[in-house]
N, C-alpha and C positions, 0 to 999 in steps of 0.2 A: 504493500500498499504506498501510496505517496502521499505526501502531506505539505501544500504550501500555506506556510504564514506571512499573514501581511499585516500592515496595521500599524509597526513599529519602527524606528528609525535604525535597528537595525542591533546585531550581536557581537561578540561579546558586549554586555551592558556597559553604554557610558552615558545613560541619560536618566532614565526613571524606571518605573513598578512595570511594565508592559513590556520595558525590553530585558530588564532581567527574568520576567517571567517566561518570554520567549527562549530565551539563554537555556534555562532549567532544563526547560520542556522537551525543547529539540533536542538538548543532549543525552534527557530521558529516553525520549521517542529512538532514535537513532541506536543506542543502547539495546533497545529490547528488538531493533529489527526493521525500523520502518527506516524507510526512503525519505528524507525531510529536508525542506528549501525553504527557506529565510530569508525576506527580503529586508536589503541596507540600503539607505541611504548614502548616493556617490560619495558624500561628506564624512562618511563614518572612519574613525580613524583604523578599523581593522579594514584592510584589501583583498585580503586573500580569496579565493573561490570559495574553499573549504574551511569547515572550522570544528574539529573534533569528530566527525563524520560527519557534519550539517553541511548541505550545501549551501552558500552563500550567494544568492541574486542580488549585484547593485543594481539600483535604479538611478535617475538622474533626480535629485530634489534640488531647489532653488530657495528653499526655505532662507539660507542664509541673503541673498538677494533677494528676494522678493516679500520676505516677512510672512505673516503666516497664509497668504494664500496661495506661499510655493508649499505647504502641507498639501492643499488640493490635488496640486501639481503633480505632486511626487506620489500622492494615492493615485493618481488617475495612471501614472507611469507602470507603480504596481500590477494594476488591473490590468493594464493591456497585457504586460509580458502575461497573466497567468494565463488571457487567453492563446498566447501560443504556445504555452504548458500542457503536459497533460497528468496533471493532477487528481489525485481519486476524492480527495478532501482539502478544502478551503478553508482554515481557519483565518478568520476575519478578529482581530482583536480590536475592541471598540468601533466606533463608526463616526466621531464629531468632522473628520476631513473628509472620509469614502463612500458614504451610503449615497451622497447626492451622483456618484458613477455606480450605485448597486444594477441598474440595467445593464452594465457593459461587463457585469461578471458573468463568466462561463457556466452557467447555472445547468446549463443541459450536458454539460461533459462531467461538471465535478459537482459536489455536495457541498453547500456553504455552509460551514457554521459559525455562528457570529457571538463573541464573549462580549456581553452589552456592558459591560463595565460599570462604573455606578451611574448615576443621573445628571449627566453634563449640563442639563440643561438650567439644570438649579443653581450652577457655582455664579457665584457673587461678583468672578471677577467679568462678568461678561456683561454686555448691555441688554437693555428689554430685545434689543433686534437679534443679537447675536443667540439669545435664550430661546426664542421662536423660532429662530432659526435650528437648533439644534435641537429642540422638540421636535422639529421636521424631519429631519435626520435621523432620529431615534426612530420614529413611525418610518422609514423609509428602510430601515436595518431590519427591523421587524418585517415587513412585508417582502422583501427581497432576500429573507438567510431562509435555508430549508428546514434548519435547526438555530434554536438558542441555548446557549449557555447564559447562565447567572453564577455570580461569585459570593452571592451572602443569600440568603432565606427572605431579606428584605426586598430584595431585586429580584427575584423570583416570585414574590406576589404581589408587586408593584406590575411586573408584566402582565400576570394574568388580572388582575382588577382592572387595569388601564387597557388593556390590548385582548384580554381573553384566551391569550395565548401561554400554554405549556412551555416549561424551559427544563433545562438538567442543571441540577443543583452540583457545581464543585467550586469549591473553593480554593482560593489560592494557597502557597505551599512557603516554607521555612524549614531550615534545618538548624536541630539543637546546635547551641554553642557550647563546647567543652573545653576551649582552650584557649584561656585568658590567659594577658598579657600585659602588664601591668607599665612596661618601659614604654608602650604603644601612646601613653600619658602624654610622657615630656615633649611629644609635638606640639600638644597643646595646653601645655602648660596649667597641668589640673593633678590632683591627688585622688585614687581611688576611692569612692562613697564618698567623699566632700564636693561635688557638683552637682545640678541638676542639667537636665538637657531636653532639647527639644530638636526633633531631625523632620525635614516636612520642604516641601517645596511652598516657597514665601508668598501667599496669595489669600486675600482673606477671609475664605471660606475656610481654611486650615485656622481660625482664631489665632494666628500669631499674635495679633495685636492684644485681643485681650489675654493672651497668656503673661506678655510681656509685661503689659498695664499692672496684672494681678502680681508679679515677680516682684516690681516697684513697689505696688503698694505692700507687700509682706514686710519690707523693708529687712529682709535678709540677704546677707549680700555676699553670701554661696556663692561661685562662679556662676553661670548660666548658657551653656553652649548653645549657639541656634545654630544647627548645620542644615544648609541648603543657600543652592544658589541668590545671592544679593545683591548680585548687579543688573538688576532692573527694576523699574519704576516702582515701584512698589517696595521691593527689597533697600531701596533709598530711601523711601520714605520713612522706616522703620528704623536704618540707621542715623539717620539724623534725629530720631525722636528719640531714640533709644541715648546719642551719644554721651549725656553728660553721665550714663549708669555704668561707669567701666568693667565693672562684674559679666555685664551681658555683652558675651563676645559673639559675633559676626564672625563664624569659619569659613565661610563659603561652602561648596557642594564636596563631597565626600563619597568617591563611589569604590573605592576601596572595602570590601565585605569584610575583613578582618578588620580592619579599622572602626569600620560601624561597629561591626558586635562587641567587639573591645570598650568602644564606648557606653555603648548600652548596659552590659556587663557592670562596668565600675560606677557608674552612676547612680546617686542617690533616689532620684525622681526622674520619670520620664514623662514627659506631657507630651500627650498627643490630641491634636486640636481638630483634625479630620469630622467635619460634619456630612459631607456627601459620599453617597453611598457605596456597596460595594464591600469586600475583604478588603481593607488595606494593605498592601506587603508590608509596611512599615510599623505595622502594629503588630502582623503575626513574630514579624524578625526579632522584634522588642521581646514578646512574651519567649521566644524560644531564647534570646540573649539572660533571661533571667532578671529582665527589668522589673522595676516596681512602677506599674503605671496610673497615670490620672489620666483621664480620658474625657474626651466631649460627652456630653450625655446624651444619648439619640441610639436610637434600635439598632443601626450597624453595628457601631462599639458595644453595644450592651449583649448583643447576639453570639457575639466573640467571648468578651472578658465575662458576663456576669458577675457575680459577686466578687470576683478576684481581681478587683481594681478600684481606683475611686474614681470620683464622676465630679463634673463643672459643668455650668451654664452662664457662668458670668466673672468678674474680675474678683469679688469679692470671695468668692469659692475658689477658685486658684491661690488668691495669696493667703488664703487661712490653709491649704493644703501645703502650700512652700513653707509656711512656718513651721510648722509641727511635724509634717512626715518625715521618718527614718527609714529608711532600707533595713537597717538592723536589728527590728526588733520582729520577734516570732511571728507575730501575727500577721505581718506582712512577708515574710519569710515563707509562707502558708499559701499565701496569696502567688507566688512565684512560682512555686511548683505546683501548683493546682495548673498554672499557665502552662509549663513545661510541660504537661501530662497532656493538655487537651494538641499540643503542637503532636507529639508522639503518636498519641492516637487519632487523629482526626486531619490535621494539616501538616503533615510532614509530605516532604515532596515524594519519597516513592508511592505514597498513599495517592496524592493528586495526580501524579503521572500515570497510576493501574488507572485511575478513573476516568483519565484521558483517555487512553486507549480503551476501554472498554466501551466508553461514547463513539469512537472514530468504527471500532467494528462493529456495533450497531447498528449506527445509520449507514453503514457500506453494504449490510448483509439485504 
């Protein structure tokens, strides 16, 4: 069976969640004997035609020159390439800039299954016009996909309620982290369990400003590391606003998984502010890295964490938790261990990859 994966900037991951997902999934599928091809931007740092047994197909991507509109051109180029291939199944990751070209998908010779990601049209970084377009794009993805995948039960319910369509629930994955190395912290000027942490794209719907306002209000001068690309309009706004508070350190994007896992492992408190649906990769990785988690109070986060986290909705609640929570307390260590068990039993990559294999076998039969 030949699987084509579209909808990412490419592998190995140099950008974000879906890229990391494509990396793990394609590698697992290749090891299981599938022929797998992943579409990469021609700008991707990895320029070879294969990667660990996975075929890499480079397509022209003008995003660096054209901005957002370039994403649409890149997705179009990937879909046009798919038409010239003989994929048994096309796995489409997301739909924001690809579903407008859905009619061009080779749906007569390939089975198209789409991971619907989160509720993109709810992201507050987008204008009302863009939100309406994204809702339309969501409708197109539902209409032109043979099958849908939901990576959270909240998304599965949403698709059923809104479109009366069934979807296959397969969550995101993570690997248990068991190899802490405190020396890695030297690069960031912090000591084990003496700092708090946030890892996210710096976007409004990830509650970054609420979290940092809460940190300031707590008057807790413990170092607070903000990991994420800050060379954006919103990132510059945040840096300017919180410049007077030297203990808040914007350290930029970190894409080395060992560094990220160590930062999570040795943090005192991990703040997770994501509000827009799906099983968020960074949340699972925080659980797998033994982080003590304080998350935004919404159905997506609570469906994963349950009673094994603290929850906030506003600045005051963040302030209170930052002021009082300490990781090395028996009750909190129990929460951490419960979350690790969830990774082992539900969200481990071998389990997730096997669920995708079973999905592919079912829809191809």
